[in-house]
C-alpha positions as CSV (number, residue, x, y, z in Angstrom):
1,M,81.6,155.8,124.8
2,K,81.7,152.4,123.0
3,T,84.7,153.0,121.3
4,F,86.4,154.5,124.3
5,V,85.8,151.3,125.9
6,A,86.9,149.1,123.1
7,T,90.1,151.3,122.9
8,V,90.8,150.9,126.7
9,F,90.2,147.2,126.4
10,T,92.6,146.7,123.4
11,T,95.3,149.0,125.0
12,V,95.1,146.9,128.2
13,A,95.0,143.6,126.4
14,L,98.4,144.9,124.3
15,I,99.9,145.9,127.5
16,G,99.3,142.7,129.4
17,G,100.4,140.5,126.5
18,A,103.7,142.3,126.4
19,L,104.2,141.9,130.2
20,A,103.6,138.3,130.0
21,P,106.8,136.0,130.2
22,A,107.6,134.3,127.1
23,S,108.8,130.8,127.2
24,A,109.9,128.4,124.5
25,Q,109.6,124.9,124.6
26,G,112.3,122.9,126.8
27,L,114.5,120.2,125.8
28,P,113.2,116.5,126.6
29,P,114.7,115.1,129.9
30,T,117.5,113.0,129.8
31,G,116.3,109.4,128.9
32,G,113.0,111.0,128.1
33,P,110.9,110.9,124.9
34,Y,112.2,112.0,122.0
35,P,110.5,113.3,118.6
36,P,110.6,110.8,116.0
37,P,113.4,111.3,113.3
38,F,112.4,113.5,110.2
39,T,112.2,110.2,108.0
40,A,109.6,108.7,110.2
41,T,107.3,111.7,109.8
42,L,107.4,111.6,105.8
43,S,104.2,111.2,104.2
44,N,105.6,108.5,101.7
45,N,106.9,106.4,104.4
46,V,106.0,103.0,103.4
47,P,106.5,100.1,106.0
48,L,107.7,97.5,103.3
49,V,110.9,95.9,103.3
50,F,112.8,93.9,100.7
51,G,112.6,90.3,101.2
52,M,109.2,90.1,103.0
53,D,106.8,87.2,102.0
54,A,103.3,88.2,101.0
55,E,101.7,87.5,104.2
56,D,103.9,89.9,105.9
57,A,103.5,92.6,103.3
58,A,99.8,92.4,103.6
59,R,100.1,92.5,107.5
60,A,102.4,95.8,107.0
61,L,100.1,97.5,104.8
62,G,96.9,96.4,106.5
63,T,94.9,95.5,103.5
64,P,94.7,92.2,101.4
65,L,96.8,91.7,98.4
66,N,95.0,90.9,95.1
67,Y,97.0,88.3,92.6
68,V,97.6,90.0,89.4
69,R,99.6,87.6,87.4
70,G,102.5,85.4,87.7
71,R,103.8,82.0,88.2
72,P,103.6,80.7,91.8
73,G,106.5,82.3,93.5
74,D,107.1,84.9,91.1
75,E,104.0,86.8,91.3
76,I,102.6,90.5,91.0
77,F,100.0,91.5,93.6
78,L,98.1,94.6,93.8
79,A,96.9,96.4,97.2
80,F,94.5,99.3,97.5
81,R,95.6,101.6,100.2
82,N,93.0,104.0,101.5
83,V,94.8,107.4,101.8
84,G,91.8,109.3,103.0
85,G,90.3,112.0,101.0
86,S,87.4,114.3,101.8
87,G,84.5,113.0,104.0
88,L,82.5,112.9,100.8
89,F,84.9,110.8,98.5
90,L,87.4,108.3,99.7
91,H,90.6,108.3,97.9
92,K,92.4,104.8,97.1
93,D,95.9,104.5,95.7
94,R,96.9,101.3,93.8
95,L,100.4,99.6,95.1
96,Y,101.8,96.9,92.9
97,L,104.1,94.5,94.6
98,L,106.6,92.2,93.0
99,F,107.7,89.1,94.5
100,R,110.5,86.8,93.2
101,K,111.1,83.5,94.9
102,S,108.2,84.4,97.2
103,R,110.0,87.4,98.5
104,L,109.4,91.0,98.0
105,A,111.7,92.4,95.3
106,G,110.2,95.7,94.6
107,W,106.8,97.8,94.6
108,K,105.4,100.7,92.6
109,G,102.4,102.9,93.5
110,D,100.2,103.9,90.7
111,W,98.6,107.4,91.2
112,G,97.2,107.7,87.6
113,H,93.7,108.6,86.5
114,N,90.8,106.6,87.1
115,W,90.3,104.7,84.1
116,M,86.6,104.6,84.5
117,W,86.0,108.2,84.2
118,Q,87.9,108.6,80.8
């Protein structure tokens, strides 16, 4: 009896699903909200712009900059970016920022192994 009821229920569910109208996602209304461009959804999208000063770069990254070396105006700073991780361990990446004449001239991410565990 149970198998008969299960068979009937499955048959009714399949027929009901086949009779339901299919609908695709519609286009946004004219002048309405559009999805962001593909480049805005990339995981490596960094909010840095050449020519920023150190305060603007720290604000854009949302983390303080740590001095590494260099003369005033021509420094290298280090930012620790929290990129998530599991619920147990946080994962932080190092981002080196190069400033020339007090303006951002370049940056490099360091995703190497943690030197403490070698």
